[in-house]
N, C-alpha and C positions, 0 to 999 in steps of 0.2 A: 615907897610904901612897903611896909612889911607884909609878907604873904600870910594869908589865913589858911589854916588847914580845915579840911572837912570835919575832922574830929572836934576842933574847937568850935566851929559853927554849930554843929549838932549838940554839943554839950551845953552851949549857951541857950539853946532852945528849951532846955529843961531847967534853966536858972542857975547853972554852974557859975559861981562868982569868978573863979580863975579864968574860965573861958571868956566871960564877958570882959574881964580886964585885958586879956590879950587882944580882943577886938578893939577896945578903947585905945590901947597902946599902938595899934596899927592905924588909928585915925578914924575909926567908926564911932559914930555917936548913936546911942540908944534913943529911940523915939518912944517915950513913955505914953504919948497920946494915942499912938496907933498900935501899940503892943499890948499883949495880955499873955496869960499863961498858955494859950494855944499857938500863938504866932508872935514873932518879934521882928521889928523893923529897925535896921541899922543903916545910917547914912554916912557916907564919907564925903564931906564937903569939898575937900581939896581935889579929890579924884572924880567927884560927881558920880559916885557909885552907890547903888542900893543893894543891901543884903536883906533877904527875907527868909527867916527860919520858921519852919512849921514843926511843932513838937508832935511826937507820936502819942499813943495811948498813955494817958497818965492820970485818969480819974474814972470813976464808975460811969459817968455819962458817955465816955468814949466807947464803952462796950457796945452801946447801941449803934454807934457809927461803924464800929468794926463789923457788926452784923449786916449792916447795909452794904458795906464794902464786899463782904462775902457773897451777897446776893447780886452784886454788880450794879448797885444803886447808890454809889457814893455821892454822886452829884445831887441827890435828893436830900442830903443831910444838912442840918444847920451848920455843922462844923465846916463842911466844904464851902458852903455859901459865904460864911463869915471870912474864911481864909481868902477866898477869891475876891470878895469886895474890899478887904483890907489891903491886899496887894495892889489892886487898882487905885485905891485911895492914896496909897503911898507913892505910886508913880505920878499921880496928879500933883500931890503936894510938892514933890521934889522935881517936877517937870522932867521926868526920866521915862524913856521909852523901853528900856531894858533893865532887868534886875538879875541878880543871882539868887535863885531859890534853892533852899536846902530842906531836906526832911528825912526823918528816921521813922521807920515802921509805918504806922498810919500817916504820919506827917509826910513820908516819902510818897505814899499813895496819893495823898491830896496834892502835894507839891508838883508831881509830874503832870497832873491834870490842869492845874491852874497856871503853870508856866506857859507863857505864850511863845510863839516862834522867835521872838526877839530876845527871850530870856535864856539864861544858862540855868540848868538844873543839875543838882547833885543829890542823889538819894541813896540811903543805906537801909538794907533789910526791909524794903517796902513790901506790903502785903499785896498779893495778886490773886485774881480769880482764875478758874480754869480757862485756858485759852486767851487770857488777857495778854496784850502785847506791851512791850516796853516801848515807850515813845522816844524817838530820836529826831530832833529837829536840826538838821544840818550839822550834826556832830556836837551840838550844844547840850545834849542831855546825857548825863553820866549815871549809870545804874550800877550799884555795888551791893553785894551781899556777903555776909560773913560765912565762912565755912561752917557747916553744921546747923545753920539757922533754919528753923522750921517755918517761921512766919513768911519768909521770902522763898520757900521751897518751890512753889508753883511757878516762880519766875526764874528758877535756876538755869534752865536751858534756853531762856528767851534771847532773842537777838539783842545785842548791845549790853548784855549783862556780864559783869566781871565778878567772879567769886574770889574773895580775898582770903588767903590762908592766914591763919594765926595759930599760935601754939600755947594759948593761955591754959588749956586744960589737957594738953597732950592727946592721947587716944580718946579721952572723954569728950573731945570736941563733937563727936558724932552721937553721943548719948546725953549731952547736956544742952538741949536746945535753948534753954533760958539764958545760960551763960554765953552761948553763941550769938545771942541777940543783943548783946551789950555793946554800946558805942566804944567802950574802952578797947575792944578788939582791934580797932583801926588806929589806935594812938600812934603807933610807930610807922604807919603806912605813908605818912607825909603827903597825902593827896591834897593838893592845893586847889583852892577855889578862886 
């Protein structure tokens, strides 16, 4: 089976056709019945593996969810509830007890909360509240942030957090927070999921 990178999984969560094709080439089948613009379900029938991607903020409705996240009330949002129920539905459909959950930004914040102790989690540039801890379940939760990213700044010194250096903008990495929040910053990191 071909390895999938975190970059490709996260890009596919935003509908990137090249990333989706890479997943298909690796044997993952897109489940259009369980997927939508907020989360995507991929199943690998030969390996009996489930990949569940949660997209970050990508529409105006997500701004309200971001506000709830900032107040520490993410679990009260429809976006969280939908992501959690779809993951559980996918596990039942494919009779799988564990999945690989990925998320970027808001998707990372949601993903780390919905991933069970049996799941693997990979998040990039997730939003955090003051004092929020990064979850790690037996070494199965992997938290990354891009150098200079403001969205994940409150989690920068959290236990289990790894800051990934990139040189897309040179010295401007520290003054271009929107560029530092881009998934493309980890394209060359080769983080496998």
